C-alpha positions in Angstrom: 114.9 102.2 102.1 114.3 104.4 98.9 113.9 107.8 99.0 113.7 108.2 95.9 110.3 110.0 94.2 108.6 108.3 91.2 105.9 110.1 89.1 102.9 107.7 88.8 101.3 108.5 86.4 96.8 107.4 86.4 98.1 106.6 90.4 94.1 107.5 91.3 93.0 104.9 88.7 92.5 101.1 89.2 96.5 99.9 88.7 97.9 102.7 88.9 96.5 103.2 93.3 97.9 99.5 93.9 101.0 99.9 92.7 101.6 103.5 94.6 100.3 100.7 97.3 103.2 98.7 96.9 105.8 101.4 95.9 105.0 103.1 99.6 105.5 99.5 101.1 109.0 99.4 100.0 110.3 102.8 100.7 109.4 105.1 97.7 108.4 108.3 97.9 105.5 108.6 95.2 104.0 111.4 92.9 100.3 110.4 91.4 99.2 112.8 88.2 96.2 112.5 87.8 92.8 114.7 86.6 90.3 112.2 88.1 88.5 111.9 84.3 88.2 107.5 85.1 89.0 108.3 88.9 88.4 109.8 92.3 90.1 112.3 95.0 88.6 109.0 98.0 91.1 106.8 96.5 93.9 109.0 98.0 92.8 108.2 101.5 92.5 104.6 100.9 95.7 104.1 100.2 96.8 106.5 103.1 94.8 103.6 105.2 96.8 101.1 103.4 100.3 102.0 103.8 100.1 105.1 106.6 101.7 108.0 103.9 99.8 110.0 101.8 101.5 110.5 98.3 102.1 113.9 96.8 99.1 114.5 94.7 98.9 116.8 91.8 95.4 116.8 89.6 97.5 117.8 86.0 95.5 116.9 82.5 98.6 115.4 80.8 96.9 116.8 77.6 98.2 119.9 78.6 101.8 120.3 77.3 103.0 123.0 79.0 101.1 121.5 82.4 103.8 118.7 81.8 106.3 120.6 81.5 105.8 122.8 84.2 105.0 120.1 86.5 109.2 118.4 85.9 109.8 122.3 86.0 108.8 121.8 89.7 109.7 118.5 90.4 113.7 118.2 89.0 114.7 115.3 91.1 111.9 113.0 89.1 113.1 110.8 86.8 111.7 107.6 87.3 108.0 107.7 85.7 105.5 104.6 85.8 102.6 105.6 83.1 99.3 104.1 83.5 97.4 107.2 82.6 95.3 105.9 79.6 92.2 105.8 78.2 90.9 101.9 78.4 87.8 100.9 76.9 87.8 99.7 73.4 84.3 100.4 72.6 84.9 103.7 73.3 87.8 103.6 71.4 86.2 102.4 68.8 83.6 105.1 68.8 85.7 108.1 69.2 89.4 107.4 68.1 90.5 110.7 68.4 89.8 110.9 72.0 91.8 107.6 72.0 94.5 109.1 69.4 95.0 112.3 71.9 94.5 110.7 75.4 97.1 108.1 75.0 99.4 109.0 72.5 99.9 112.8 72.8 100.2 112.3 76.4 103.1 109.7 76.1 104.9 111.9 73.8 105.2 115.0 76.0 106.1 112.7 79.4 109.0 111.7 77.1 109.9 114.9 75.7 110.6 115.9 79.3 112.0 112.6 80.3 114.3 113.1 76.8 116.1 116.1 78.6 117.5 114.0 81.6 120.9 112.2 82.0 119.2 108.7 83.2 115.5 108.7 83.2 113.1 105.8 83.7 110.4 105.0 82.4 107.9 101.7 82.6 104.5 101.3 80.0 101.4 100.0 81.1 100.9 98.2 78.3 97.9 95.3 77.2 98.4 91.7 75.4 95.6 93.2 73.0 98.5 94.0 71.2 98.9 90.1 70.1 95.0 90.1 68.9 94.4 86.8 68.4 98.0 85.0 68.9 98.5 81.5 66.7 100.3 79.8 69.2 99.5 79.5 73.4 100.7 80.2 75.9 101.6 83.8 74.3 105.9 85.0 74.6 107.2 88.3 74.1 108.1 87.0 70.8 104.6 86.4 69.5 104.1 89.3 66.6 101.4 91.6 66.9 99.3 91.7 65.3 97.1 94.8 63.6 95.2 95.8 66.2 91.8 94.8 66.4 90.4 98.5 68.2 91.5 102.0 68.3 92.9 101.5 72.5 94.6 98.5 71.1 96.1 100.5 67.9 97.4 103.0 71.0 99.3 100.3 72.6 100.8 99.5 69.5 101.9 103.1 68.9 103.0 103.8 72.0 105.6 100.6 72.7 106.6 102.2 68.8 107.5 105.9 70.4 108.9 104.4 73.1 110.7 102.1 71.4 112.2 104.5 69.0 112.7 106.6 72.0 115.4 104.3 73.3 117.3 104.1 70.0 118.1 108.1 70.1 119.3 107.6 74.0 120.8 105.1 75.1 120.9 106.3 78.9 117.0 106.0 78.7 115.9 103.0 79.7 112.4 101.6 79.2 110.1 98.7 80.0 106.7 98.1 78.4 104.6 95.5 80.5 101.8 93.6 79.0 99.0 92.9 80.9 97.0 90.2 81.0 93.6 90.8 82.5 93.5 92.1 86.0 91.2 92.1 88.2 90.2 91.9 92.8 91.6 94.4 95.0 93.4 95.1 97.6 93.2 93.0 101.0 91.6 96.0 103.2 88.7 96.6 100.9 90.7 100.1 101.0 90.5 99.8 96.8 89.9 98.6 94.2 88.3 98.8 91.0 85.6 101.5 90.8 84.5 102.1 86.5 82.5 105.3 86.3 79.3 104.9 84.2 78.5 100.6 82.9 81.5 98.6 83.7 83.4 97.3 80.6 85.5 94.5 82.5 84.0 91.5 83.5 84.9 91.5 87.5 83.0 94.9 88.2 80.4 93.6 86.2 79.6 90.4 87.9 80.0 92.1 91.5 77.3 94.9 90.1 75.4 92.1 89.3 75.3 90.4 92.5 75.0 92.9 94.5 71.7 94.5 92.5 72.6 97.1 90.8 73.0 95.8 87.3 70.4 92.9 86.2 72.6 90.1 84.5 75.1 90.0 83.2 75.5 88.7 79.7 78.2 86.1 78.7 79.2 87.1 75.4 79.4 83.9 72.9 79.2 80.3 74.4 79.9 79.2 70.5 83.8 79.8 70.9 86.4 76.7 70.5 86.7 76.0 74.2 86.0 73.3 76.2 82.2 75.6 77.6 82.1 77.5 74.2 83.1 80.7 76.3 86.3 82.8 75.8 89.0 82.0 78.2 91.4 84.7 79.4 94.5 84.9 81.6 92.8 86.7 85.2 95.5 87.8 87.2 95.3 89.5 91.1 96.5 93.5 91.0 97.7 93.4 93.9 100.6 90.4 91.9 100.5 93.4 89.1 101.6 96.2 91.3 104.4 93.9 92.9 105.8 93.2 89.7 106.2 97.4 88.6 108.5 97.3 91.8 110.2 94.7 90.3 110.2 96.2 87.2 111.2 99.6 88.6 114.0 98.0 90.9 115.8 96.0 87.3 115.9 99.5 85.4 117.2 101.6 88.8 119.8 98.4 89.9 120.9 98.8 85.9 120.1 94.8 85.8 118.6 95.1 82.1 120.0 93.5 78.5 118.9 96.7 76.6 117.5 99.8 77.5 114.6 98.8 76.2 112.6 95.2 77.5 109.0 93.8 77.3 107.7 91.1 79.5 104.1 90.1 79.9 102.4 90.0 83.1 99.9 86.9 83.3 99.3 84.0 85.5 100.2 81.3 82.9 96.3 79.8 82.8 93.3 80.9 81.2 90.1 80.7 82.3 86.4 80.7 80.7 83.9 83.1 81.7 82.2 80.3 83.3 84.5 78.9 85.1 84.9 82.9 86.5 81.0 82.1 87.2 81.3 79.3 89.1 84.6 80.6 91.1 82.6 84.1 92.0 79.4 82.5 93.3 81.8 79.5 95.3 83.3 82.6 97.1 80.4 85.0 97.4 77.8 82.6 98.3 75.1 84.3 95.7 73.6 82.8 92.4 74.9 85.3 89.7 72.0 85.8 87.1 73.7 85.6 83.9 72.1 85.2 79.8 74.2 84.3 76.6 73.9 87.1 74.2 76.0 87.0 70.6 80.1 87.3 70.1 80.9 91.1 70.9 83.4 92.4 68.0 86.7 92.7 68.0 87.0 89.6 71.3 89.5 87.1 71.0 88.8 83.3 71.3 91.9 83.2 73.9 94.9 84.8 75.4 96.6 83.6 78.1 100.5 84.6 79.2 104.0 82.4 79.4 105.0 84.1 82.1 108.7 82.7 82.4 111.1 85.3 81.1 109.1 88.2 84.1 109.6 85.0 86.8 112.7 84.6 85.3 114.8 88.3 84.6 112.4 90.3 87.1 112.0 87.9 89.8 108.2 88.4 90.3 105.9 85.2 90.4 101.8 85.6 90.3 100.9 84.3 93.6 97.3 85.0 94.4 94.5 81.9 92.4 91.5 83.3 90.7 89.4 82.8 93.7 91.1 84.8 96.0 91.2 87.8 93.2 87.4 86.8 93.4 87.0 87.2 97.2 88.7 90.4 97.6 86.6 91.9 94.1 83.3 90.6 95.6 84.4 92.6 98.8 85.9 95.6 97.8 82.1 95.6 96.1 80.3 95.0 99.5 82.2 98.2 101.1 81.3 100.1 97.9 77.5 99.2 98.0 77.1 100.8 102.0 79.3 103.7 101.3 76.7 104.6 98.5 73.6 103.4 100.9 75.3 105.2 103.7 75.7 108.9 101.0 72.3 108.2 99.9 
């Protein structure tokens, strides 16, 4: 069993909570930092239900430099961090760039400053395929050029990677992995935890499930004039539990000292692209619901197609996405029905 304590920032969020479950299932002790700005304390109960273990929880805003310092003084044994805490809505970042730069960059710097004081700290960073922009070639490998960011959100991921890379250059005992996610979807099979956006969903799947359950009038499909088979944009949709398990593999790699360099990058996706209409069809099939949708104009900043070349993660991390698009959508729908039931009971 692993008795190491791991810090997971943003651990009550969508990907963070599923990763906490995966870590606890592997025997790790987890400490969560979350400021609850885009998550709910109820998620702690869901994590406990699934794994039979309640992680330690600290309600800290990582923008507070003194609070970050105090945390590491209180938890001196923590040297391994998985960093999820960040704002992630592309549209919001365009409207409020400074919020994104403060929330996503200053928090990263404060964490790294504390970790840099340790003998052999290890760091896993939530990055994104958004750093590639519209890639010149598909599938996208880790060697694809990082394009000029389409949004302040995307820019924070690029800058974040550069900050970590520079830190690794100056401190050879500091080890880091940046994981570039494609499109995480779905929920835990128990429906104890899932994706629960506050306000209007910015992502396709929660918008689909909320429309199907009657919370939204209809889904807007942004553009049907893309140069793809059915005219809608193509993305690589990965089940959140596959993604969570990849973090455990990356952590194992860092702890067992298997990495080739002290800074590495991996794409996390399924290696297969699905169009928006294919996702809608798959959802209708697994849920038995007819989904009302309309085609509207393209959305600014959207790329035509993006899907991962997963060879590096498959070979070096010994990890592979096993769950299908149908599995992911079925779990997302199950989660949505549980959420609706809870909301109805509270009314």
